[in-house]
N, CA, C and O of each residue as an XYZ file, in Angstrom:
752
protein
N       4.687     53.764     47.421
C       4.025     53.935     48.180
C       2.873     53.442     48.362
O       2.371     52.644     47.570
N       2.222     53.908     49.578
C       1.013     53.371     50.469
C      -0.254     52.563     49.992
O      -1.008     51.692     50.425
N      -0.060     53.378     48.789
C      -1.163     52.748     48.563
C      -1.644     52.021     47.147
O      -2.734     52.001     46.576
N      -0.437     51.472     46.851
C      -0.117     50.799     45.992
C      -0.849     48.494     46.049
O      -0.930     47.581     45.227
N      -1.123     48.662     47.371
C      -2.286     48.065     47.103
C      -3.195     47.294     46.808
O      -3.584     46.131     46.703
N      -3.520     48.963     46.655
C      -5.184     49.115     46.088
C      -5.082     49.287     45.053
O      -6.059     49.468     44.327
N      -3.850     49.287     44.631
C      -3.991     49.709     43.203
C      -4.679     48.459     42.101
O      -4.723     47.289     42.481
N      -5.078     48.777     41.028
C      -5.809     47.702     40.144
C      -4.650     47.190     39.582
O      -3.673     47.935     39.660
N      -4.385     45.370     38.654
C      -3.843     45.312     38.050
C      -3.796     45.104     37.079
O      -4.610     44.184     37.000
N      -3.366     45.282     35.969
C      -3.580     44.962     34.577
C      -3.569     43.355     34.339
O      -3.759     42.781     33.267
N      -3.353     42.892     35.349
C      -4.092     41.007     34.810
C      -4.776     40.835     35.558
O      -4.721     40.850     36.788
N      -6.115     40.498     34.281
C      -7.053     40.061     35.186
C      -7.706     39.656     36.701
O      -8.506     40.019     37.563
N      -6.770     38.663     36.347
C      -7.103     37.983     37.689
C      -6.928     38.666     39.319
O      -7.477     38.481     40.405
N      -5.800     39.575     38.771
C      -5.868     40.748     39.982
C      -6.888     41.737     40.545
O      -7.132     42.360     41.579
N      -7.365     41.540     39.269
C      -8.459     43.373     39.635
C      -9.273     43.324     40.606
O      -9.470     44.249     41.394
N      -9.976     41.896     40.628
C     -10.797     42.411     41.857
C     -10.461     42.633     42.599
O     -11.103     43.537     43.134
N      -9.173     42.120     43.439
C      -8.586     41.928     44.855
C      -8.100     43.082     45.209
O      -7.904     43.520     46.343
N      -7.852     43.717     43.846
C      -6.571     44.571     44.236
C      -7.046     46.180     43.436
O      -6.221     47.018     43.074
N      -8.770     46.337     43.274
C      -8.971     47.054     42.645
C      -9.659     48.727     43.374
O     -10.848     48.642     43.680
N      -9.103     49.902     43.594
C     -10.381     51.180     44.426
C     -10.678     50.761     43.873
O     -10.213     50.260     42.849
N     -12.279     50.791     44.635
C     -13.448     51.290     44.585
C     -13.717     52.633     43.597
O     -14.023     53.634     44.245
N     -13.652     52.820     42.135
C     -14.092     53.600     41.070
C     -15.815     53.634     41.366
O     -16.660     52.910     40.840
N     -15.941     54.295     41.984
C     -17.199     54.961     41.261
C     -18.259     55.060     40.120
O     -17.766     55.808     39.276
N     -18.876     54.851     39.917
C     -19.762     55.020     38.342
C     -19.732     57.135     38.379
O     -20.390     57.722     39.238
N     -19.179     57.647     37.694
C     -19.761     59.084     37.201
C     -21.059     59.230     38.007
O     -21.796     58.331     38.412
N     -21.212     60.947     38.194
C     -22.739     61.000     38.433
C     -22.952     61.292     37.101
O     -22.241     61.491     36.116
N     -24.270     61.257     37.378
C     -25.741     61.301     35.775
C     -24.973     62.919     35.625
O     -24.700     63.288     34.482
N     -24.702     63.682     36.596
C     -24.674     64.867     36.037
C     -23.785     64.908     35.156
O     -24.143     65.578     34.188
N     -22.780     64.483     35.073
C     -21.092     64.307     34.326
C     -21.519     63.583     33.062
O     -20.693     63.675     32.155
N     -22.703     62.829     32.763
C     -22.560     62.542     31.526
C     -23.864     62.889     30.502
O     -24.891     63.434     30.908
N     -23.592     62.401     28.850
C     -23.720     63.161     28.262
C     -25.072     61.878     27.161
O     -24.812     61.180     26.180
N     -26.046     62.010     27.701
C     -26.979     61.044     27.037
C     -26.533     59.249     26.748
O     -26.621     58.615     25.697
N     -26.252     58.984     27.537
C     -25.158     58.203     27.715
C     -24.687     57.117     26.323
O     -24.853     56.029     25.772
N     -23.929     58.529     26.317
C     -22.754     58.677     25.238
C     -21.445     57.210     25.693
O     -21.104     56.193     25.088
N     -21.139     57.679     26.725
C     -19.749     56.902     27.586
C     -20.197     56.029     28.662
O     -19.336     55.665     29.462
N     -21.620     55.555     28.851
C     -21.447     54.914     29.914
C     -20.929     53.060     29.662
O     -21.223     52.034     30.274
N     -20.379     53.238     28.909
C     -19.935     51.743     28.743
C     -18.683     51.650     28.195
O     -18.100     50.900     27.413
N     -18.281     53.287     29.260
C     -16.517     52.792     29.342
C     -16.314     52.322     30.532
O     -17.322     52.188     31.225
N     -14.852     51.895     31.185
C     -14.683     50.942     32.202
C     -13.328     51.460     32.117
O     -12.509     51.471     31.198
N     -13.293     52.103     33.924
C     -11.957     52.468     34.277
C     -10.845     52.016     35.091
O     -11.025     51.376     36.127
N     -10.005     52.248     34.767
C      -9.313     51.443     35.777
C      -7.739     52.731     36.015
O      -7.357     53.632     35.268
N      -7.098     52.169     37.599
C      -6.273     52.911     38.104
C      -5.113     52.198     37.768
O      -5.301     51.046     38.157
N      -3.702     52.323     37.098
C      -2.760     51.562     37.673
C      -1.480     52.115     37.586
O      -1.008     52.994     36.864
N      -1.158     51.631     38.203
C       0.714     51.991     38.401
C       1.271     51.296     37.181
O       0.843     50.389     36.467
N       2.659     52.219     37.182
C       3.168     52.142     35.753
C       3.383     51.106     35.967
O       2.385     50.451     35.665
N       4.188     50.461     36.360
C       4.796     48.817     36.629
C       3.911     47.749     36.472
O       4.188     46.594     36.147
N       2.930     48.186     36.705
C       1.313     46.865     36.266
C       0.796     47.350     34.702
O       0.043     46.487     34.251
N       0.993     48.499     33.747
C       1.048     48.435     32.915
C       1.306     47.208     32.030
O       2.515     46.983     31.970
N       0.840     46.662     31.584
C       1.482     45.132     30.095
C       1.855     46.076     29.037
O       1.476     47.241     29.163
N       2.706     45.656     27.772
C       2.808     46.307     26.678
C       2.105     46.793     26.116
O       2.077     47.983     25.802
N       1.023     45.552     25.745
C      -0.251     46.553     24.987
C      -0.974     48.020     25.454
O      -1.504     48.923     24.806
N      -0.740     47.815     26.833
C      -2.261     49.011     27.404
C      -1.142     49.926     27.699
O      -1.378     51.134     27.693
N       0.266     49.422     28.003
C       1.191     50.540     27.566
C       1.346     51.336     26.263
O       1.564     52.518     26.530
N       1.310     51.106     25.020
C       0.968     51.497     24.054
C       0.430     52.001     23.629
O       0.686     53.047     23.033
N      -0.657     51.410     23.767
C      -1.802     52.461     23.937
C      -1.846     53.328     24.141
O      -2.127     54.279     23.411
N      -1.487     53.290     25.604
C      -1.901     54.851     26.394
C      -0.853     55.505     25.751
O      -0.979     56.664     26.148
N       0.279     55.464     24.862
C       1.458     56.568     24.550
C       1.332     56.193     23.503
O       2.463     56.126     23.022
N       0.234     55.725     22.432
C       0.078     56.019     21.267
C      -0.878     57.341     20.684
O      -0.770     58.243     19.853
N      -2.278     56.641     22.083
C      -3.538     58.148     22.648
C      -2.053     59.322     23.015
O      -2.257     60.184     22.161
N      -1.269     59.595     23.481
C      -0.352     61.128     24.088
C       0.199     60.988     22.614
O       0.122     62.136     22.175
N       0.391     60.686     22.244
C       1.139     61.325     21.187
C      -0.021     61.611     20.022
O       0.233     62.735     19.590
N      -1.169     61.081     19.341
C      -1.698     61.066     18.294
C      -2.191     63.022     18.660
O      -2.370     64.010     17.949
N      -2.240     62.732     20.146
C      -3.783     64.064     20.429
C      -1.854     65.150     20.608
O      -1.515     66.089     19.888
N      -1.282     64.722     21.415
C      -0.168     65.986     21.834
C       0.783     65.962     21.303
O       1.595     66.628     21.946
N       1.303     65.467     20.241
C       2.335     65.241     19.208
C       2.035     65.757     17.448
O       2.624     66.411     16.587
N       0.893     65.084     17.579
C       0.438     65.100     15.936
C      -0.675     66.140     15.688
O      -0.502     67.186     15.062
N      -1.916     65.714     16.283
C      -3.042     66.873     16.670
C      -2.645     68.132     16.843
O      -2.730     69.110     16.100
N      -2.049     67.947     18.279
C      -1.558     69.297     18.209
C      -0.504     70.015     18.080
O      -0.101     70.947     18.776
N       0.097     69.352     16.789
C       1.419     69.782     16.428
C       2.450     70.457     17.120
O       3.132     71.429     16.796
N       2.429     69.681     18.241
C       3.537     69.980     19.445
C       5.022     69.523     19.259
O       5.028     68.842     20.284
N       6.213     69.369     18.790
C       7.306     68.854     18.836
C       7.367     69.342     20.546
O       7.259     70.494     20.968
N       7.582     68.033     21.378
C       7.769     67.841     22.490
C       8.083     66.681     23.130
O       7.851     65.592     22.606
N       8.715     66.820     24.480
C       8.843     64.836     24.935
C       8.365     64.399     25.928
O       8.688     64.501     27.112
N       7.019     63.550     25.075
C       6.074     62.620     25.988
C       7.011     62.751     27.187
O       7.144     63.763     27.876
N       7.702     61.475     27.353
C       8.178     60.741     28.125
C       8.580     61.863     29.005
O       9.535     62.229     28.320
N       8.575     62.477     29.753
C       9.399     63.449     30.297
C       9.749     62.548     32.443
O       9.768     63.096     33.545
N       9.918     61.255     32.069
C      10.596     60.821     33.294
C       9.219     60.568     34.681
O       9.449     59.829     35.638
N       8.301     61.076     34.573
C       7.376     61.223     35.472
C       6.397     59.696     35.355
O       5.592     59.561     36.276
N       6.419     58.823     34.533
C       5.056     58.015     34.123
C       5.645     57.381     35.407
O       4.862     57.195     36.338
N       7.143     56.974     35.577
C       6.868     55.209     36.655
C       6.952     56.363     37.895
O       8.166     56.164     37.934
N       6.799     57.137     38.684
C       6.351     57.561     39.657
C       4.714     57.824     39.786
O       4.287     58.141     40.896
N       4.095     57.740     39.042
C       2.630     57.965     38.772
C       1.294     56.712     38.748
O       1.398     55.486     38.747
N       0.181     57.499     38.731
C      -0.655     56.411     38.848
C      -1.577     56.377     37.272
O      -1.928     57.500     36.908
N      -1.851     55.592     36.645
C      -2.475     56.762     35.139
C      -4.322     55.969     35.466
O      -4.642     54.843     35.846
N      -4.911     56.826     35.207
C      -6.518     56.924     34.896
C      -6.489     56.136     33.729
O      -5.738     56.567     32.854
N      -7.237     54.871     33.424
C      -7.739     54.223     32.140
C      -9.027     54.403     31.900
O      -9.852     53.900     32.663
N      -9.462     55.231     30.679
C     -11.133     54.479     30.006
C     -11.296     53.583     29.020
O     -11.212     54.142     27.926
N     -11.464     52.607     28.956
C     -11.836     51.935     27.909
C     -12.623     51.513     27.485
O     -13.104     50.895     28.435
N     -13.444     51.270     26.383
C     -14.402     50.479     25.764
C     -14.153     48.966     25.841
O     -13.031     48.609     25.482
N     -14.999     48.027     26.243
C     -14.690     47.093     26.135
C     -14.237     46.112     25.148
O     -14.904     46.440     24.167
N     -13.635     45.275     24.849
C     -12.723     44.421     23.861
C     -12.281     43.192     24.931
O     -12.842     43.043     26.016
N     -11.502     42.585     24.586
C     -10.520     41.807     24.380
C      -8.889     43.196     25.305
O      -8.460     44.304     24.983
N      -8.579     42.256     26.396
C      -7.791     43.559     26.787
C      -6.456     43.593     26.081
O      -5.460     43.911     26.730
N      -6.361     43.289     24.804
C      -5.403     43.950     23.582
C      -6.183     44.584     22.565
O      -5.730     45.192     21.595
N      -7.639     44.365     22.913
C      -8.127     45.022     21.515
C      -8.933     46.191     21.995
O      -9.280     46.903     21.053
N      -9.388     46.661     23.309
C     -10.063     47.463     24.287
C      -9.722     48.662     23.936
O      -8.496     48.774     23.945
N     -10.403     49.851     23.552
C     -10.480     50.870     22.992
C      -9.748     51.868     23.681
O     -10.293     52.819     23.120
N      -8.773     52.513     24.618
C      -8.423     53.554     25.356
C      -9.157     54.940     24.312
O      -8.654     55.465     23.318
N     -10.574     55.264     25.025
C     -10.658     56.268     24.567
C     -10.217     57.752     25.528
O     -10.307     58.914     25.134
N      -9.699     57.239     26.964
C      -9.786     58.155     28.305
C      -8.465     58.362     28.798
O      -8.024     57.214     28.860
N      -7.626     59.087     29.160
C      -6.409     58.524     30.003
C      -6.348     60.149     30.361
O      -6.626     61.201     29.786
N      -5.693     59.632     31.960
C      -5.007     61.101     32.390
C      -3.856     60.361     33.713
O      -3.950     59.207     34.132
N      -2.756     61.462     34.193
C      -2.006     60.679     35.103
C      -2.040     61.556     36.682
O      -1.957     62.780     36.792
N      -2.155     60.766     37.592
C      -2.214     61.200     39.054
C      -1.018     61.047     39.421
O      -0.478     59.967     39.657
N      -0.405     62.406     39.510
C       1.296     62.659     39.023
C       1.358     62.731     41.506
O       0.340     63.248     41.966
N       2.255     62.329     42.428
C       1.916     62.355     43.745
C       2.375     63.520     44.532
O       3.472     63.028     44.797
N       2.412     64.688     45.124
C       2.675     65.859     45.854
C       3.879     65.605     45.870
O       4.372     64.754     46.609
N       4.567     66.360     44.995
C       6.294     66.656     45.759
C       6.738     66.170     44.706
O       7.955     66.315     44.596
N       5.918     65.303     43.334
C       6.560     64.903     41.440
C       7.204     66.229     41.222
O       8.315     66.718     41.425
N       5.591     66.774     40.523
C       5.949     67.630     39.702
C       5.344     69.010     40.474
O       6.108     69.921     40.154
N       4.500     69.426     41.178
C       4.405     70.640     42.588
C       4.779     69.757     43.339
O       5.124     68.576     43.307
N       4.565     71.007     44.401
C       4.627     70.800     45.784
C       3.559     69.439     45.886
O       3.681     68.302     46.343
N       2.208     70.361     45.055
C       0.904     69.632     45.713
C       0.288     68.035     44.488
O       0.730     67.916     43.345
N      -0.391     67.375     44.898
C      -0.494     66.280     44.470
C      -0.979     66.913     42.491
O      -1.180     68.121     42.368
N      -1.098     66.041     41.248
C      -1.605     66.772     40.579
C      -2.104     65.786     39.818
O      -1.991     64.632     40.231
N      -2.726     66.038     38.609
C      -3.125     65.456     37.817
C      -2.960     66.151     36.618
O      -3.202     67.353     36.512
N      -2.461     65.270     35.494
C      -1.710     65.527     34.010
C      -1.599     64.559     33.011
O      -1.468     63.355     33.234
N      -1.681     65.380     31.280
C      -2.213     64.128     30.315
C      -2.792     63.428     29.940
O      -2.631     62.350     29.367
N      -4.232     64.510     30.507
C      -5.291     64.192     30.237
C      -5.464     64.696     28.923
O      -5.104     65.735     28.368
N      -6.643     62.867     28.269
C      -6.984     63.371     26.713
C      -7.826     62.033     27.195
O      -8.004     61.128     28.010
N      -8.307     62.942     25.556
C      -9.512     62.469     25.179
C      -9.012     61.900     23.856
O      -7.980     62.372     23.378
N      -9.798     60.719     23.098
C      -9.470     60.628     21.577
C     -10.357     61.288     21.185
O     -11.397     61.718     21.684
N      -9.639     61.384     19.748
C     -10.715     62.063     18.625
C     -12.177     61.859     19.041
O     -12.984     62.636     19.551
N     -12.305     60.135     18.538
C     -13.173     59.656     18.176
C     -14.566     60.038     19.178
O     -15.763     60.110     18.896
N     -13.439     60.344     21.101
C     -15.224     59.662     21.863
C     -15.175     61.090     21.547
O     -16.030     61.172     20.665
N     -14.609     62.499     21.758
C     -15.056     64.051     21.979
C     -16.542     64.806     21.652
O     -17.021     64.698     20.524
N     -17.128     65.451     22.537
C     -17.846     65.803     22.411
C     -19.172     65.149     22.669
O     -20.331     65.380     22.322
N     -18.413     64.012     23.603
C     -20.040     63.020     23.880
C     -20.032     63.385     26.267
O     -20.691     62.769     27.104
N     -18.952     64.634     26.513
C     -18.849     64.085     27.956
C     -17.905     63.717     28.797
O     -17.790     63.858     30.014
N     -17.045     63.076     27.747
C     -15.924     62.099     28.789
C     -14.870     62.323     29.464
O     -14.237     61.781     30.370
N     -14.784     63.751     28.476
C     -13.502     63.957     28.952
C     -14.217     64.620     30.571
O     -13.386     64.453     31.463
N     -15.281     65.176     30.998
C     -15.739     65.997     32.019
C     -15.783     64.420     33.091
O     -15.537     64.441     34.297
N     -16.139     63.196     32.327
C     -15.831     61.996     33.042
C     -14.859     61.302     33.891
O     -14.657     60.667     34.926
N     -14.213     61.989     32.445
C     -12.373     61.588     33.457
C     -12.035     62.130     34.371
O     -11.762     61.665     35.478
N     -12.005     63.751     33.815
C     -11.427     64.807     35.673
C     -12.405     64.580     36.526
O     -12.248     65.203     37.577
N     -13.640     63.734     36.467
C     -14.497     63.751     38.096
C     -13.724     62.432     38.298
O     -12.790     62.603     39.081
N     -13.832     61.029     37.786
C     -12.916     59.982     37.659
C     -11.312     60.277     38.546
O     -11.243     59.710     39.637
N     -10.161     61.057     38.147
C      -9.447     61.318     38.365
C      -9.258     62.112     39.743
O      -8.283     62.098     40.494
N     -10.257     62.688     39.842
C      -9.926     63.504     41.041
C     -10.619     63.073     42.307
O     -10.460     63.734     43.333
N     -11.389     61.983     42.288
C     -12.480     60.929     42.758
C     -10.865     60.010     42.867
O     -10.422     59.742     43.983
N     -10.407     59.761     42.104
C      -9.659     58.787     42.637
C      -8.367     59.374     43.544
O      -7.977     58.933     44.625
N      -8.021     60.091     43.054
C      -6.793     61.043     43.837
C      -6.884     61.506     44.912
O      -5.800     61.704     45.461
N      -8.301     61.938     45.804
C      -8.683     61.784     46.911
C      -8.741     60.547     47.044
O      -7.602     60.269     47.420
N      -9.392     59.479     46.979
C      -9.888     58.305     47.287
C      -8.289     57.909     47.739
O      -8.441     57.223     48.749
N      -7.234     57.991     47.539
C      -5.661     56.851     47.215
C      -4.866     58.139     48.006
O      -4.313     57.573     48.949
N      -4.645     59.112     48.060
C      -3.868     60.425     48.859
C      -4.619     60.687     49.911
O      -4.033     60.547     50.985
N      -6.194     61.163     49.981
C      -6.969     61.934     50.542
C      -7.380     63.313     49.986
O      -7.035     63.550     48.829
N      -8.172     64.387     50.756
C      -8.358     65.311     50.249
C      -7.354     65.938     50.174
O      -6.633     65.947     51.171
N      -7.062     66.467     49.326
C      -6.088     67.745     49.639
C      -5.934     68.874     48.163
O      -6.394     69.046     47.034
N      -5.359     69.201     48.730
C      -5.468     70.765     47.314
C      -4.271     69.732     45.630
O      -3.273     69.019     45.523
N      -5.366     70.396     44.713
C      -4.307     69.635     43.463
C      -4.084     70.655     42.689
O      -4.781     71.665     42.592
N      -3.064     70.391     42.103
C      -2.211     71.677     41.231
C      -2.520     71.487     39.505
O      -2.076     70.380     39.202
N      -2.867     71.883     38.795
C      -2.292     71.534     37.502
C      -1.999     72.463     36.094
O      -2.572     73.479     35.700
N      -1.087     71.839     35.620
C      -0.549     73.349     34.618
C      -1.512     72.992     33.327
O      -1.105     72.259     32.426
N      -2.236     73.315     33.325
C      -3.795     73.474     32.242
C      -2.941     74.272     30.780
O      -2.057     75.128     30.776
N      -3.682     73.528     29.562
C      -3.477     74.578     28.296
C      -4.414     75.321     28.707
O      -5.462     74.907     29.201
N      -3.981     76.962     28.463
C      -4.721     78.165     28.971
C      -6.320     78.217     28.049
O      -7.368     78.628     28.547
N      -6.199     77.795     26.894
C      -7.933     77.805     26.202
C      -8.372     76.188     26.648
O      -8.829     75.419     25.803
N      -8.180     75.800     28.019
C      -9.427     74.531     28.837
C      -9.670     75.305     29.996
O     -10.334     74.642     30.793
N      -9.390     76.500     30.437
C      -9.143     77.432     31.602
C     -10.833     77.360     32.383
O     -11.130     77.464     33.573
N     -11.643     77.161     31.271
C     -13.131     77.262     31.886
C     -13.604     75.325     31.572
O     -14.667     74.896     32.020
N     -12.751     74.516     30.873
C     -12.934     73.596     31.469
C     -13.313     72.823     32.657
O     -14.306     72.204     33.040
N     -11.900     73.153     33.180
C     -10.719     73.082     33.990
C     -12.269     73.633     35.652
O     -12.865     72.956     36.490
N     -12.262     74.430     35.466
C     -13.035     75.540     36.151
C     -14.362     75.170     36.553
O     -14.979     75.767     37.435
N     -15.003     73.744     35.620
C     -16.029     73.457     36.094
C     -15.942     72.347     36.897
O     -16.976     71.943     37.428
N     -14.397     71.501     37.178
C     -14.076     70.711     37.963
C     -13.060     71.237     39.632
O     -12.253     70.554     40.263
N     -13.583     72.789     39.925
C     -12.912     73.691     41.134
C     -11.729     73.788     41.195
O     -11.141     73.952     42.264
N     -10.992     73.681     39.751
C      -9.808     74.644     39.519
C     -10.036     76.420     39.510
O     -10.997     76.991     38.996
N      -9.091     76.961     40.092
C      -9.016     78.338     39.616
C      -7.498     78.450     39.500
O      -6.717     77.865     40.250
N      -7.064     79.451     38.243
C      -6.372     79.854     37.812
C      -5.274     80.110     39.136
O      -5.855     80.218     40.216
N      -4.301     80.180     39.170
C      -3.292     80.370     40.182
C      -1.765     81.008     39.726
O      -0.826     80.283     40.055
N      -1.434     82.147     39.081
C      -0.380     82.477     38.585
C      -0.686     83.149     36.849
O      -1.519     82.643     36.097
N       0.106     84.249     36.510
C       0.001     84.141     35.226
C       0.261     83.477     34.184
O       1.378     82.959     34.201
N      -0.841     83.154     32.563
C      -0.073     82.428     31.934
C       1.313     82.641     31.505
O       2.087     83.580     31.692
N       1.472     81.095     30.640
C       3.370     81.125     30.360
C       3.147     80.069     29.352
O       2.213     79.289     29.162
N       4.400     80.293     28.698
C       4.127     79.267     27.591
C       5.227     77.882     27.717
O       6.435     77.758     27.921
N       3.872     76.781     27.428
C       5.230     75.642     27.529
C       4.779     74.750     26.387
O       3.589     74.570     26.130
N       5.829     74.174     25.680
C       5.963     73.557     24.313
C       5.584     74.750     23.549
O       4.427     75.075     23.816
N       5.901     75.179     23.069
C       4.891     76.849     21.976
C       3.213     76.783     22.623
O       2.478     77.380     21.837
N       2.642     76.373     23.508
C       1.267     76.917     23.825
C       1.276     77.581     24.709
O       2.392     77.877     25.135
N       0.236     78.064     25.324
C       0.067     78.862     26.077
C      -0.699     78.053     27.949
O      -1.886     77.728     27.978
N      -0.297     77.974     28.527
C      -0.602     77.339     29.946
C      -0.992     77.999     31.012
O      -0.651     79.172     31.159
N      -1.754     77.366     31.907
C      -1.587     78.705     33.079
C      -2.126     77.221     34.463
O      -2.885     76.275     34.255
N      -1.572     77.481     35.426
C      -1.308     76.880     36.642
C      -2.438     77.371     37.199
O      -2.618     78.544     37.528
N      -3.540     76.068     37.350
C      -4.210     76.473     38.162
C      -4.548     76.051     39.528
O      -3.544     75.600     40.079
N      -5.941     76.022     40.530
C      -5.490     74.812     41.775
C      -7.076     74.752     42.161
O      -7.976     75.579     42.012
N      -7.044     72.952     42.924
C      -8.654     72.840     43.430
C      -8.308     72.311     44.577
O      -7.794     71.209     44.768
N      -8.657     73.276     45.489
C      -8.399     73.194     46.737
C      -9.399     72.656     48.107
O      -8.936     72.660     49.248
């Protein structure tokens, strides 16, 4: 992938030389300074150190499997082909609190278009606008890496309004995936 050289590595010594310029989230997507301490990183799967990968998979499992009471295979084989947006509250690398994450899926992997998936915020960080900050970072980073283009998502149907605030519109009929109503949406 041509963009790999501009992706942040999980090792601090290399971070500044290889990081894409993740701009601060616009103030309009923030809520009362509640998550201004969140630091954003974008990592290819191969650059995720074991403790970072563990925190990522633990957060996704806690929300998608336990909280949503949905037995499904989160490890769907796509992660190694994706880039991962991580929103962390500061601490030592092993202790940083992962509070938000999404994966950026290149065009042709899940859909013909580029995609954003596995969008998740920690239960302890909800209600503060962090989901909006995460989506803003994900869209901005995807376009920075691969250029402006349509982005397709498979959204949980009850979140259609949330994604609509980020320019996504329904594209097709609702469907059930893993026992949860979903709808494909696209941002042109």
